[in-house]
Legacy VTK file of the C-alpha trace (Angstrom):
# vtk DataFile Version 3.0
C-alpha trace
ASCII
DATASET POLYDATA
POINTS 93 float
-122.054 -128.034 13.745
-125.642 -128.191 12.694
-124.840 -125.777 9.819
-121.977 -127.539 8.827
-124.134 -130.911 8.454
-127.171 -128.813 6.720
-124.364 -127.388 4.066
-122.585 -130.766 3.429
-126.694 -132.404 3.011
-127.290 -129.355 0.604
-123.987 -129.863 -1.435
-124.582 -133.691 -1.933
-128.106 -133.158 -2.971
-127.170 -130.338 -5.607
-124.186 -132.794 -6.640
-126.977 -135.894 -7.202
-129.491 -134.132 -8.877
-126.840 -132.552 -11.205
-125.804 -136.209 -11.991
-129.039 -137.534 -12.395
-129.828 -134.946 -14.674
-126.863 -134.837 -16.645
-127.170 -138.990 -17.106
-130.722 -138.678 -18.026
-130.473 -135.786 -20.734
-128.692 -138.142 -24.475
-125.886 -135.724 -25.336
-126.138 -133.816 -28.619
-123.423 -136.465 -30.101
-125.346 -139.435 -29.744
-128.414 -138.421 -31.004
-126.410 -136.914 -34.298
-124.205 -140.604 -34.545
-128.116 -142.311 -34.364
-129.727 -140.192 -37.284
-126.519 -140.544 -39.393
-127.065 -144.031 -38.552
-130.408 -144.250 -39.991
-129.285 -142.357 -42.812
-126.679 -144.959 -43.874
-129.045 -147.374 -43.551
-131.831 -145.647 -45.987
-129.004 -145.304 -48.208
-128.011 -148.814 -48.008
-131.538 -150.228 -48.504
-131.995 -147.816 -50.946
-129.053 -149.531 -52.824
-130.070 -153.102 -52.285
-133.636 -152.263 -53.468
-132.223 -151.147 -56.541
-130.186 -154.604 -56.860
-133.559 -156.600 -56.240
-132.301 -157.547 -52.587
-134.084 -155.640 -50.292
-138.294 -155.797 -49.950
-139.100 -153.808 -46.954
-139.570 -150.148 -46.898
-137.046 -147.330 -46.117
-137.115 -147.036 -42.712
-133.211 -146.784 -41.880
-133.356 -149.660 -39.210
-130.888 -152.328 -39.311
-133.792 -155.322 -38.816
-133.966 -158.418 -39.981
-134.941 -157.756 -43.243
-131.466 -155.845 -43.934
-129.512 -158.004 -42.453
-131.167 -161.061 -44.761
-130.392 -158.243 -47.797
-126.793 -157.556 -46.833
-126.276 -160.957 -46.338
-127.642 -162.182 -49.981
-125.614 -159.096 -51.670
-122.537 -160.334 -49.960
-123.169 -163.970 -50.824
-123.462 -162.983 -54.489
-120.169 -160.735 -54.226
-121.564 -157.316 -55.434
-119.499 -154.812 -56.416
-121.688 -151.634 -55.569
-118.587 -149.903 -54.471
-120.571 -147.266 -52.635
-122.576 -149.445 -50.651
-119.392 -151.305 -49.838
-118.029 -147.854 -48.210
-121.184 -147.388 -46.604
-121.496 -151.228 -44.986
-117.396 -150.641 -43.990
-118.580 -147.651 -42.127
-121.313 -149.348 -40.238
-118.827 -152.308 -40.059
-120.929 -154.686 -41.684
-118.509 -155.603 -44.521
LINES 1 94
93 0 1 2 3 4 5 6 7 8 9 10 11 12 13 14 15 16 17 18 19 20 21 22 23 24 25 26 27 28 29 30 31 32 33 34 35 36 37 38 39 40 41 42 43 44 45 46 47 48 49 50 51 52 53 54 55 56 57 58 59 60 61 62 63 64 65 66 67 68 69 70 71 72 73 74 75 76 77 78 79 80 81 82 83 84 85 86 87 88 89 90 91 92
C-alpha cells in the first residue's frame, strides 16, 4: 500500500511539474506572431510617418501616437493600398 501511494505521489508530482514548465514557456508560434505584429506596426508607422500622420519613433508598438495617426489617416480617407492591407491584417480597418 505504501509503495502504491508513493508511486501515485511521484506520478502526480511529475505531471504537475510538466504542466507548470509547459505553461511557463512561451510557444514558438506566439513569439513569431508577436515579432510579425511588431514588424507590421513598424511598416504601418513608417508609411504614416512618410505621409505626415505619425510623429513618433518607429518602434513597432501600437501606442497612443500610432492609434491617433491611424485614426487621422482614416478620417482623411487615405488611399495607401499597402497601408490598408497592413491595417486589415491587424484588424484595424
